[in-house]
N, C-alpha and C positions, 0 to 999 in steps of 0.2 A: 483708654483702657491703661489702668501705669506702666509702666514700665517694665517693677519687679513680675505685673500678670500678665508678659506677652510671651506668643506661646515661645518656648512648648511647657510653658511653668505650669498654664490650667489642665494639662495634660497632665502633668504629675502628678498633682494636688487630686485630681477626679483619679486617676488608677491608684493614686495613693489610700483612698476613701476610701475604693471600693475593698483594697486589700485588709484596711482597719474593721470593716461590715463582715467582710467572710472570717476575719479569725475573730472578731468579739463573736460574731454569730455559729460558730461553729463548735463553741462550748455550749448550745444551747440546742441545737437541731443538729440533724443530719450533714453529711457534708455537701450533699445536693442541694439540700432549701439553704445551706446556708450561701453556696454559690449560687441559689435563686436570689436571694436577697442585695448580694453586693451588685450579682449585674443590673439590678431594677435601680439599685442605685447610682450604677455608671448611667445603665440611657437616661435617668432623672435628669441628671451634673449634663448629659452629652449638649444640651440645650445651648449651651453657652459658649459652642462651637461657632465661627461666622460663616466655615460651605463648611458644606453636605462632610466633605469629606475628612473633615474635623469634627463633625458631629462622630461619625460613624467612626473613626477612630480610638476618640475619647469612649461611644458606646462599648466598643470589643477588645478596650486595650485593658481588661484586667483577666480575661479568661483566655485571651491568648499568652497572656503572660502565666497566670496559671495551668496552662496548660503545658506552656514549655518550663517551666518551675517542675512538673512532676510532683510536686508532693500530697497530690492525691489520685485516688481511682477514682473514677467515675463513671457508672453506664454511658456508655454509647448516645441516650436518645436524655441526656441530662447537658451537652450540649448542643441541644436545643435550644434551652432556655434563654442564653445573649442574643441569636439570630430573634429570636420571637418577639425578645420584649424590642430590639432595635428596630422591626418592621412593623410592630404596634404603633409604635413612634414617629415614624419615618416609612410610612406607605410608598409600596413604587409607583405609583399611582402617583402620589406627588415629586418624584424627584426633580421633575423638570422646573419645580417650582423655585423661589425664594427658601435658604435654608432658615430656622429659624434664628433672629434675632430681634429682639426686644427698640420699640420707640422709644427713645426717652421720654421723659412726664413731659417737659415741656418744648419738645421738639417742634408744636402742631400750634403755639402762643401769636404768631404774627396772622392765624388762615387769615381768622373775622376780619379784619380788615382789608382782606384782599375778596374772602370771599364770602360777606354774609350770607347766611341761613334766616329765617321763619324760625319763632316756635313751634317746636312740636315737631321739624324737620326730622327724616327719617337718613341716618347713615348707616350706615354698610362699612365693616375694615372684613376686604377681602382677603381670606387667610393669614383671622385673628392670630393663630400661635396658642401666649399664654397670655393672653387681651392688655398687651401694654398700647397697643394701639387705640387701644378703646376704650384703658387708662387718659390716654393724654388727649384722645378726642373731648371727653370730657368735663376736661380740662376749660378745653376754650369753648365747649357749645352744651353749658351744663344743661340749657332746655330743650335741650334735643329727646329725639327717640334714635337707641342705639339698636343693630345687629352685627350680629359674626358667624362667618363661613368659618372654616377648618376642616382639612381632611381628617388629620389625627385625632382618632377618639380620644384617646387621654391626652392629649394635647385640649381638644374642645372641650375634658371637660373639668380639667383645670384654671381654662378661660373663664369657664362661668362661674367656679367657686370665689376667683379674683373680680368677675365684675354680677355680681347677682344682678344689677341692673339690666341690665342686657341682655338681649335673644341670643343665642348662641347657639349653635346648630351644626352638623355632621354635614358636609357636601362639598362637592368640586365646583372650585370658582367659574370655571370655565363654561358651566353645563348649568349656572343655575341663571333665572332672569334678574338683570343690573337695573330694569325699568321702573322697577316701584320707589328708586332712592333718589332722594336729594343730591346725596356726597355719595362715595366710592371710594374708598383709603387705599393706599398700597404703600409697601414695602415690598418691593418681589427684588428684583435682578432686573439687568438688560437683554436676558435672553426670551425673559418674558412677557418684556412690555410693549411687544407685536399683539401677542392676544390679548391683552386687554386693550388696545388701540380698536379691534374688534367687538370685545365685547361691550365698549363704551357705547358702540353705537348704537345700543339698542336706551340708551338712559333718552330721559327726558329732556324737551328743551330749559334753560336754566339750572339743571344738576351740573353739577361740579367732580370729576375724574382729580384727584388727588394723588400725588406717588412722590414721598421721600426717595430722593437723592437720586433717581431714577430718571429721564428724560422720555416721555416717549415723542422718541426723536421725527413719528409721521404725522403729528398734530403740532399747530403753531399754539404755547400756552397762552395762556390769557396773563397771568400772572407769574412771578420767581419771588419768592421769600425766603430767607435761610431760618435752616432747625437750629445751628449752628455755625461755623468756621468753615467754609468749605465742605460744609451738607446744606444743597439747597431740597425745594419741597417744588414741586412744578404744579401747577392749576393750571386745569381743561377747562373751557363751559364749557355744555352744548346751548345748540347745534357746533361741533367741534370745527375746526379750521383748517388744511391741508397746514404743513409745515412751511413759509414760502423765503423765508430766511434765517438767519445764524440765531439761535439761541441770546450768544449775547446784547445782540440790539436790543433784545424786547426783557431782558433779567429787569428787574426792580418797578419796570415800567407800572 
């Protein structure tokens, strides 16, 4: 992210944008609906936060500032709007998983050299968010068939609009079966990688588990490539081998 857009600048831009929406809408609709519009805008742009705490700060910054300003008198139930919008996009059930952080379009360009797939291979983006991972995978595996699972309904719908060539559905990635896929792609966080290792035991021989940035420390990687400087992509092929040595010893093999 450019220096000028580092935190807290994104927060100020999102909160300021929400206030612009509120003030613009209030000239045409009631204060309640103007707040709803502004809250929806704030929640929509909260996905740029790279931690769950920052996403909630972006989503709830406007209604908190509106309440503190005392510039409007709203019925008590109206203050449920921002919480409802935020919970719709960030369901409590999914808080243990990674925040929404997009996969750069060319981050997976080195995958085919280490993990070749047959035509019509089936690739799953587990926790596909807005679909950026699916788009990056399609760049390098154009003949594959793509699937995405996402627990947030709004994000699932937006991903489906952005990736009409993929089958995307609402699901808990830790409850669904991974055995049908030739590759499962993840961009999670270190705390959830043990869950990924457990789920990967369902995968068929020859299938690939691919993780951007975060290592499955319980497994020995088949290969490691770079998405960009200091951003590894970890590749594991089933049947998986337990980790026996330091990952630097297998880097780029």
